[in-house]
N, C-alpha and C positions, 0 to 999 in steps of 0.2 A: 726544621720540622715544625716548630711551634708557629712559625710565620705562616706556613701553608694552612695549618689548622685555624689560625686566627683569621686568615683571609676567607676561608670557607664559611666560618661562623658569621663573619661580617656580611658576606654576600647573602646568606640565608636571612639574616636580620633585615637587610635592606629590602629584599623581595617580600617578606612577610609584613613589613610595616608600611609599604608604599601604597597599600590599598588595592592591589591588583586582584581582580576577579575575572575568571574566564567569561567571555561575553555570551557563550552558549549556555551557561548555567544560570544566568540572570533571569529571574521571573518576576515581573512586576506584580505587586500585590493588588494594585488597582485595576488590572486588566482581568476582567471576568472571562471565564472559559465559556465558549459558545456551546450550548447544549443542542445536540442533533440526534434525532431518531431516524434510524435507517430501516426502511422496509424493503426486504429482498423478495422479489417476485419472479416466478417462472425461471428458476435456475436449478442447476443440478445440485446434488447432495454435496459434492466436493466444493462447489462454488459457495454455497450457503455457509458451510462450516469454515471455509477459509476466510470469507468476508466477516463472519461473526468474530473470529479471533483477531482480525486485523483492525476492525472499526470499533471504536468505543461508542456503544449504544446507550442512550438514556431512555427513560420512560416517555411515552408519547405525550402524556399530559404535562410533563415538565419541560419538554423540548421547545426550543425557539424555532427550529426548522425541522422539516420532515424531508427526507431524501428517499425517493422511490428508485429502486435499483432493479434493472433487468439484465441478466447475464446471458450472453449467447456464445457458445463454444463451437468452433469448427476445426476440422482436421483436414490437411491436404498433404499429398506426397511431394517431397522435395527432390529426393534422389531415387532414381529407378535404375536397377542393375541391367546388364545386357540380356539377362534371361527374363526380364519383365517383372521381377520381384522388387518390392519397395524396400529401400535401404534406410531412408530417413523420412520422418514426417514432421510437419510444422503444425503447431497448435496455435490458433488465434482466438483470443478471448475479447469479446466486445461487451463493454459495460455501458448501457444506456441509463442515464439518470436524470431526475428532475428535482430541483430544489424548490420546496414550497414553504412559505412562511406559515407557521402553525396557527397563529392567531387570526390572520385575515384569510388564509387559504389561497393567497396569490402566488402564482408561479413566478419565481425569481429568475431561474435559469434552467435550461434543458440542454444537455449535451451528451457526448459519448467519449469514451476512452478505450484504447486498445492495448493489449499486451500480447507478446509473441514468445514462443519457445519452441525449440526443435528437440527431437529425441531420435535415437538410432534404434532400429529393430535388431534385437538380439536373437540368439538361437532358441531361447526358451520363451514360451508364451507368458509364463508367470513373471519372469524378470522384465519382459517387454511391457507388461501391464503396469508393473511398479514404476518403471521409468516414465511411462506415459502419464501416470497419476502425478508424479513429481513435476513433469513438464507443464501439466495443467495448473498446478499450484503456483509455479513460477510465473506463468502468463497472467493468472488472476491477480497475483500480488503486484505485478507491473502495472496492470490496468487500474487496480485499486489505488495505488500510490498516486498515479496521475489524476485520478478522479478526486482524491482527497485534496491535492494541491489546488486543483481548479475550484472546488467547492469553497475552500478557505478563502481564496482570492475573491470569489463572487460575494461571499457573505460579509467579508470585511469592508466592502465598499460602502 
């Protein structure tokens, strides 16, 4: 019994004293965070609110880069029943963006990203609308994640 307890304590001491730190938690102090100001143009209320919560925005005067964002949402039927009624819709969100250096005003990169989501039509209009709003949020988040990855890779070059 004491031998098991001694082994467990010894293993814990070895792991805590070996200097192991999770690689995902390491943040270098000398690496400054890039300050970006996001300008969301010509988009729906849902898209603006979703992007504002997803993206960390800084003041335009303090920002190193300005990213102009334009969100386009579209909806199309995926499954149509034998009676001609639509059973399932697909939401597609297209985010067009431009990365501009704040000091010089030079265009660094312009591109687009897409996000997709499907939703089923239910019997109630209210619940169908709620499911549709959630599908739009999912598609916006997918496109925004891809946009954020691409902007970080272009800025870090």
